[in-house]
DSSP file (Angstrom, degrees, kcal/mol; ACC not computed):
  #  RESIDUE AA STRUCTURE BP1 BP2  ACC     N-H-->O    O-->H-N    N-H-->O    O-->H-N    TCO  KAPPA ALPHA  PHI   PSI    X-CA   Y-CA   Z-CA
    1    1 A X              0   0    0      0, 0.0     7,-3.6     0, 0.0     2,-0.4   0.000 360.0 360.0 360.0 138.8  107.9  133.2  262.4
    2    2 A X  E     +A    7   0A   0      5,-0.3     2,-0.3     3,-0.0     5,-0.2  -0.984 360.0 172.0-126.2 136.4  108.3  129.5  263.0
    3    3 A X  E >  S-A    6   0A   0      3,-2.8     3,-2.3    -2,-0.4     0, 0.0  -0.971  73.0 -12.1-144.5 127.9  111.4  127.6  264.1
    4    4 A X  T 3  S-     0   0    0     -2,-0.3     3,-0.1     1,-0.3    -1,-0.0   0.841 129.0 -53.9  51.5  38.0  111.6  123.9  265.1
    5    5 A X  T 3  S+     0   0    0      1,-0.2    59,-0.6    58,-0.0     2,-0.5   0.396 114.2 117.8  81.1  -4.0  107.8  123.8  265.2
    6    6 A X  E <   -AB   3  63A   0     -3,-2.3    -3,-2.8    57,-0.1     2,-0.4  -0.860  54.5-147.5 -99.6 127.1  107.5  126.7  267.6
    7    7 A X  E     -AB   2  62A   0     55,-3.4    55,-2.2    -2,-0.5     2,-0.4  -0.795  10.1-161.8 -96.1 134.6  105.7  129.8  266.3
    8    8 A X  E     - B   0  61A   0     -7,-3.6     2,-0.4    -2,-0.4    53,-0.2  -0.925   7.8-177.1-113.3 136.7  106.8  133.2  267.5
    9    9 A X  E     - B   0  60A   0     51,-1.5    51,-2.2    -2,-0.4     2,-0.3  -0.993  15.5-143.7-134.6 130.4  104.7  136.4  267.2
   10   10 A X  E     - B   0  59A   0     -2,-0.4     2,-0.4    49,-0.2    49,-0.2  -0.671   9.3-160.8 -90.9 146.8  105.8  139.8  268.2
   11   11 A X  E     - B   0  58A   0     47,-2.8    47,-1.5    -2,-0.3     6,-0.1  -0.994  13.0-153.0-127.7 124.9  103.4  142.4  269.8
   12   12 A X  S    S+     0   0    0     -2,-0.4    44,-0.3    45,-0.2     2,-0.3   0.497  83.8  21.9 -75.6  -3.0  104.2  146.1  269.8
   13   13 A X  S >  S-     0   0    0     45,-0.1     3,-1.4     1,-0.1     4,-0.1  -0.974  71.1-126.3-159.4 148.2  102.1  146.6  273.0
   14   14 A X  G >  S+     0   0    0     -2,-0.3     3,-1.8     1,-0.3    26,-0.1   0.784 109.7  69.6 -65.2 -25.8  100.9  144.5  275.9
   15   15 A X  G 3  S+     0   0    0      1,-0.3    -1,-0.3    25,-0.1     4,-0.1   0.664  87.1  65.1 -67.1 -15.2   97.5  145.9  275.0
   16   16 A X  G <  S+     0   0    0     -3,-1.4     2,-0.5     2,-0.1    -1,-0.3   0.516  93.7  72.6 -81.7  -6.1   97.6  143.8  271.8
   17   17 A X  S <  S-     0   0    0     -3,-1.8     2,-0.1    -4,-0.1    -6,-0.0  -0.934  95.1-111.2-110.6 129.8   97.6  140.6  274.0
   18   18 A X     >  -     0   0    0     -2,-0.5     4,-2.2     1,-0.1     5,-0.2  -0.374  22.4-133.7 -60.0 134.5   94.3  139.6  275.8
   19   19 A X  H  > S+     0   0    0      1,-0.2     4,-2.8     2,-0.2     5,-0.2   0.895 103.8  49.6 -57.9 -44.4   94.7  140.1  279.5
   20   20 A X  H  > S+     0   0    0      1,-0.2     4,-1.7     2,-0.2    -1,-0.2   0.880 109.9  51.4 -66.1 -35.9   93.2  136.7  280.4
   21   21 A X  H  4 S+     0   0    0      2,-0.2     4,-0.5     1,-0.2    -1,-0.2   0.926 114.0  44.0 -65.4 -44.6   95.5  134.9  277.9
   22   22 A X  H >< S+     0   0    0     -4,-2.2     3,-1.5     1,-0.2     4,-0.3   0.958 115.5  46.4 -62.7 -52.8   98.6  136.6  279.3
   23   23 A X  H >< S+     0   0    0     -4,-2.8     3,-1.3     1,-0.3    -1,-0.2   0.764 101.0  66.4 -68.0 -25.7   97.7  136.1  283.0
   24   24 A X  T 3< S+     0   0    0     -4,-1.7    -1,-0.3     1,-0.2    -2,-0.2   0.722  95.7  59.5 -65.2 -20.2   96.7  132.4  282.5
   25   25 A X  T <  S+     0   0    0     -3,-1.5    -1,-0.2    -4,-0.5    -2,-0.2   0.592  90.5  90.9 -84.1 -11.0  100.4  131.7  281.7
   26   26 A X    <   -     0   0    0     -3,-1.3     2,-0.2    -4,-0.3    -3,-0.0  -0.463  63.1-151.8 -83.5 157.8  101.4  133.0  285.2
   27   27 A X    >   -     0   0    0     -2,-0.1     3,-1.3     4,-0.0    -2,-0.1  -0.655  36.3 -95.4-117.7 175.7  101.8  130.7  288.2
   28   28 A X  T 3  S+     0   0    0      1,-0.3    -2,-0.0    -2,-0.2    -1,-0.0   0.798 126.5  54.3 -63.5 -26.8  101.4  131.4  291.9
   29   29 A X  T 3  S+     0   0    0      2,-0.1    -1,-0.3     3,-0.0     3,-0.1   0.553  84.7 112.8 -83.9  -7.3  105.2  131.9  292.1
   30   30 A X  S <  S-     0   0    0     -3,-1.3     2,-0.1     1,-0.1    -4,-0.0  -0.343  77.0-105.3 -67.8 145.2  105.1  134.5  289.3
   31   31 A X    >   -     0   0    0      1,-0.1     3,-2.0     2,-0.1     4,-0.2  -0.441  18.7-129.7 -66.4 139.6  106.1  138.0  290.2
   32   32 A X  G >  S+     0   0    0      1,-0.3     3,-1.2     2,-0.2     6,-0.3   0.725 107.2  71.4 -62.2 -18.7  103.1  140.4  290.4
   33   33 A X  G 3  S+     0   0    0      1,-0.2    -1,-0.3     5,-0.1    -2,-0.1   0.514  90.8  58.9 -75.2  -3.8  105.2  142.7  288.2
   34   34 A X  G <  S+     0   0    0     -3,-2.0    -1,-0.2     4,-0.1    -2,-0.2   0.451  78.9 116.4 -99.6  -4.5  104.6  140.2  285.3
   35   35 A X  S <> S-     0   0    0     -3,-1.2     4,-2.2    -4,-0.2     3,-0.5  -0.381  75.1-121.9 -67.1 143.4  100.8  140.6  285.5
   36   36 A X  H  > S+     0   0    0      1,-0.2     4,-2.9   -17,-0.2     5,-0.2   0.882 111.1  55.6 -52.0 -46.2   99.2  142.1  282.4
   37   37 A X  H  > S+     0   0    0      1,-0.2     4,-2.1     2,-0.2    -1,-0.2   0.891 108.9  47.4 -59.1 -41.6   97.7  145.0  284.4
   38   38 A X  H  > S+     0   0    0     -3,-0.5     4,-2.1    -6,-0.3    -1,-0.2   0.951 114.7  44.5 -65.5 -50.3  101.1  146.0  285.7
   39   39 A X  H  X S+     0   0    0     -4,-2.2     4,-2.1     1,-0.2    -2,-0.2   0.901 112.8  52.6 -65.2 -38.9  102.9  145.9  282.4
   40   40 A X  H  X S+     0   0    0     -4,-2.9     4,-3.3    -5,-0.2     5,-0.3   0.912 107.8  51.6 -61.2 -42.1   99.9  147.7  280.7
   41   41 A X  H  X S+     0   0    0     -4,-2.1     4,-2.2    -5,-0.2     6,-0.3   0.897 107.6  52.7 -62.4 -40.5  100.1  150.5  283.3
   42   42 A X  H  X>S+     0   0    0     -4,-2.1     6,-2.2     2,-0.2     5,-1.0   0.921 115.7  40.4 -58.2 -44.5  103.9  150.9  282.6
   43   43 A X  H ><5S+     0   0    0     -4,-2.1     3,-0.8     4,-0.2    -2,-0.2   0.934 116.1  47.8 -72.7 -46.5  103.2  151.3  278.9
   44   44 A X  H 3<5S+     0   0    0     -4,-3.3    -2,-0.2     1,-0.2    -1,-0.2   0.818 110.1  52.9 -67.3 -30.4  100.1  153.4  279.1
   45   45 A X  H 3<5S-     0   0    0     -4,-2.2    -1,-0.2    -5,-0.3    -2,-0.2   0.655 113.9-117.7 -75.8 -15.6  101.7  155.8  281.6
   46   46 A X  T <<5S+     0   0    0     -3,-0.8     3,-0.4    -4,-0.5    -3,-0.2   0.438  84.5 117.2  91.6   0.3  104.6  156.3  279.3
   47   47 A X  S   <S+     0   0    0     -5,-1.0     2,-0.7    -6,-0.3    -4,-0.2   0.914  85.5  32.6 -64.7 -42.7  107.1  154.8  281.8
   48   48 A X  S    S+     0   0    0     -6,-2.2     2,-0.3    -9,-0.1    -1,-0.3  -0.829  98.3 114.3-115.3  90.8  107.9  152.0  279.4
   49   49 A X  S > >S-     0   0    0     -2,-0.7     5,-2.7    -3,-0.4     3,-1.2  -0.952  80.7 -98.3-150.6 164.2  107.6  153.6  276.0
   50   50 A X  G > 5S+     0   0    0     -2,-0.3     3,-1.0     1,-0.3     5,-0.1   0.830 120.1  63.0 -57.4 -30.9  109.7  154.5  272.9
   51   51 A X  G 3 5S+     0   0    0      1,-0.3    -1,-0.3     3,-0.2     4,-0.1   0.791 108.2  41.0 -66.1 -26.7  109.8  158.1  274.3
   52   52 A X  G < 5S-     0   0    0     -3,-1.2    -1,-0.3     2,-0.2    -2,-0.2   0.313 126.5 -98.7-102.6   6.4  111.7  156.8  277.4
   53   53 A X  T < 5S+     0   0    0     -3,-1.0    24,-2.4    -4,-0.4     2,-0.6   0.604  91.5 113.7  90.7  11.4  113.9  154.4  275.4
   54   54 A X  E   < -D   76   0B   0     -5,-2.7     2,-0.7    22,-0.2    -2,-0.2  -0.916  44.4-171.2-120.4 102.2  111.8  151.2  276.1
   55   55 A X  E     -D   75   0B   0     20,-2.9    20,-3.0    -2,-0.6    -6,-0.1  -0.840  24.3-126.9 -99.0 114.6  110.2  149.9  272.9
   56   56 A X  E     +D   74   0B   0     -2,-0.7    18,-0.2   -44,-0.3    16,-0.0  -0.350  38.3 161.8 -61.3 134.5  107.7  147.0  273.7
   57   57 A X        +     0   0    0     16,-2.6   -45,-0.2    14,-0.1    17,-0.1  -0.358  14.7 175.9-148.6  57.6  108.4  143.8  271.7
   58   58 A X  E     -B   11   0A   0    -47,-1.5   -47,-2.8    14,-0.1     2,-0.4  -0.315  14.0-152.1 -69.1 151.8  106.5  141.1  273.6
   59   59 A X  E     -BC  10  71A   0     12,-2.1    12,-2.4   -49,-0.2     2,-0.3  -0.969   9.3-152.2-132.5 142.4  106.5  137.7  272.1
   60   60 A X  E     -BC   9  70A   0    -51,-2.2   -51,-1.5    -2,-0.4     2,-0.4  -0.831  10.0-150.6-107.4 152.4  104.1  134.7  272.2
   61   61 A X  E     +BC   8  69A   0      8,-2.5     7,-3.5    -2,-0.3     8,-1.3  -0.989  19.8 174.0-124.0 126.6  105.2  131.1  271.7
   62   62 A X  E     -BC   7  67A   0    -55,-2.2   -55,-3.4    -2,-0.4     2,-0.6  -0.976  27.4-155.3-133.1 147.0  102.9  128.5  270.2
   63   63 A X  E >  S-BC   6  66A   0      3,-2.5     3,-1.9    -2,-0.4     2,-0.4  -0.944  81.1 -47.0-115.9 105.1  103.2  124.9  269.1
   64   64 A X  T 3  S-     0   0    0     -2,-0.6   -57,-0.1   -59,-0.6   -59,-0.0  -0.583 123.7 -25.0  66.3-125.6  100.5  124.5  266.6
   65   65 A X  T 3  S+     0   0    0     -2,-0.4     2,-0.6    -3,-0.1    -1,-0.3   0.460 115.2 105.6 -95.4  -2.7   97.4  126.1  268.1
   66   66 A X  E <   -C   63   0A   0     -3,-1.9    -3,-2.5     1,-0.0     2,-0.4  -0.687  68.3-135.7 -84.8 121.5   98.6  125.5  271.7
   67   67 A X  E     -C   62   0A   0     -2,-0.6    -5,-0.3    -5,-0.2     3,-0.1  -0.610  21.0-177.7 -71.0 125.8   99.9  128.6  273.5
   68   68 A X  E     -     0   0A   0     -7,-3.5     2,-0.3    -2,-0.4    -6,-0.2   0.765  52.5 -77.1 -93.3 -33.4  103.1  127.9  275.3
   69   69 A X  E     -C   61   0A   0     -8,-1.3    -8,-2.5     2,-0.0    -1,-0.4  -0.960  38.5 -94.5 159.8-175.4  103.6  131.3  276.9
   70   70 A X  E     -C   60   0A   0     -2,-0.3     2,-0.4   -10,-0.2   -10,-0.2  -0.892  17.4-147.6-128.7 157.4  104.6  134.9  276.5
   71   71 A X  E     -C   59   0A   0    -12,-2.4   -12,-2.1    -2,-0.3     2,-0.9  -0.999  16.3-137.3-127.0 130.4  107.9  136.8  277.1
   72   72 A X        +     0   0    0     -2,-0.4     2,-0.3   -14,-0.2   -14,-0.1  -0.766  39.3 170.9 -86.6 107.8  107.7  140.4  278.2
   73   73 A X        -     0   0    0     -2,-0.9   -16,-2.6     2,-0.0     2,-0.4  -0.909  20.0-173.6-126.7 148.0  110.5  142.0  276.1
   74   74 A X  E     -D   56   0B   0     -2,-0.3     2,-0.5   -18,-0.2   -18,-0.2  -0.999  22.6-133.4-137.2 138.8  111.6  145.6  275.4
   75   75 A X  E     -D   55   0B   0    -20,-3.0   -20,-2.9    -2,-0.4     2,-0.5  -0.802  26.3-139.8 -85.6 131.1  114.2  147.0  273.0
   76   76 A X  E     -D   54   0B   0     -2,-0.5   -22,-0.2   -22,-0.2   -23,-0.1  -0.829  16.3-170.4 -97.8 127.0  116.4  149.4  274.8
   77   77 A X        +     0   0    0    -24,-2.4     2,-0.3    -2,-0.5    -1,-0.1   0.547  69.1   7.5 -94.8  -9.4  117.3  152.5  272.8
   78   78 A X        -     0   0    0    -25,-0.4    -1,-0.0     2,-0.1   -26,-0.0  -0.936  69.6-113.5-158.1 177.5  119.9  154.0  275.2
   79   79 A X    >   +     0   0    0     -2,-0.3     3,-1.8    -3,-0.1     6,-0.2   0.337  65.0 130.6-104.9   7.6  121.9  153.1  278.3
   80   80 A X  T 3  S+     0   0    0      1,-0.3    -2,-0.1     5,-0.0     3,-0.1  -0.383  72.5  25.6 -61.8 138.0  120.3  155.8  280.6
   81   81 A X  T 3  S+     0   0    0      1,-0.3    -1,-0.3     2,-0.0     2,-0.2   0.392  87.0 137.5  89.5  -2.8  119.2  154.2  283.9
   82   82 A X    X>  -     0   0    0     -3,-1.8     3,-1.3     1,-0.1     4,-0.9  -0.521  62.0-124.5 -76.3 146.6  121.6  151.3  283.7
   83   83 A X  G >4 S+     0   0    0      1,-0.3     3,-0.6     2,-0.2    -1,-0.1   0.833 107.5  65.3 -61.0 -33.0  123.4  150.5  287.0
   84   84 A X  G 34 S+     0   0    0      1,-0.3     3,-0.3     2,-0.1    -1,-0.3   0.818 110.5  37.2 -61.3 -28.6  126.8  150.9  285.5
   85   85 A X  G <4 S+     0   0    0     -3,-1.3     3,-0.4    -6,-0.2    -1,-0.3   0.549 105.8  68.1 -98.6  -8.4  126.1  154.6  285.0
   86   86 A X    <<  +     0   0    0     -4,-0.9     3,-0.4    -3,-0.6    -1,-0.2  -0.178  64.4 110.3-101.9  39.3  124.1  155.2  288.2
   87   87 A X    >   +     0   0    0     -3,-0.3     3,-1.6     1,-0.2     4,-0.4   0.460  45.5  93.3 -94.4  -0.5  127.1  154.7  290.6
   88   88 A X  G >  S+     0   0    0     -3,-0.4     3,-1.3     1,-0.3    -1,-0.2   0.799  76.6  65.9 -62.9 -25.8  127.4  158.3  291.7
   89   89 A X  G 3  S+     0   0    0     -3,-0.4    -1,-0.3     1,-0.2    -2,-0.1   0.730  92.9  61.9 -65.6 -21.4  125.2  157.6  294.7
   90   90 A X  G <         0   0    0     -3,-1.6    -1,-0.2     1,-0.2    -2,-0.2   0.624 360.0 360.0 -81.2 -12.8  127.9  155.3  296.0
   91   91 A X    <         0   0    0     -3,-1.3    -1,-0.2    -4,-0.4    -2,-0.1   0.458 360.0 360.0 -83.7 360.0  130.4  158.1  296.4
């Protein structure tokens, strides 16, 4: 998909994105939780998977052939684990 000269591509798994390409977009200030290895471990272990209600839909952004970056995205299939429902611990 292209909009305003920016191309978007969806990836159904972090494993579909080369690790070096993903990590090259990170900076020294980036959270270690955004590293390819961490996200891949979440998906491969099943912690972030369709079975747990987290469907990977990572996206790349390009201008022509130049990679601008990636976004780590998940479609949420339910509200389990949301803070609004996990308030029983406060009582």
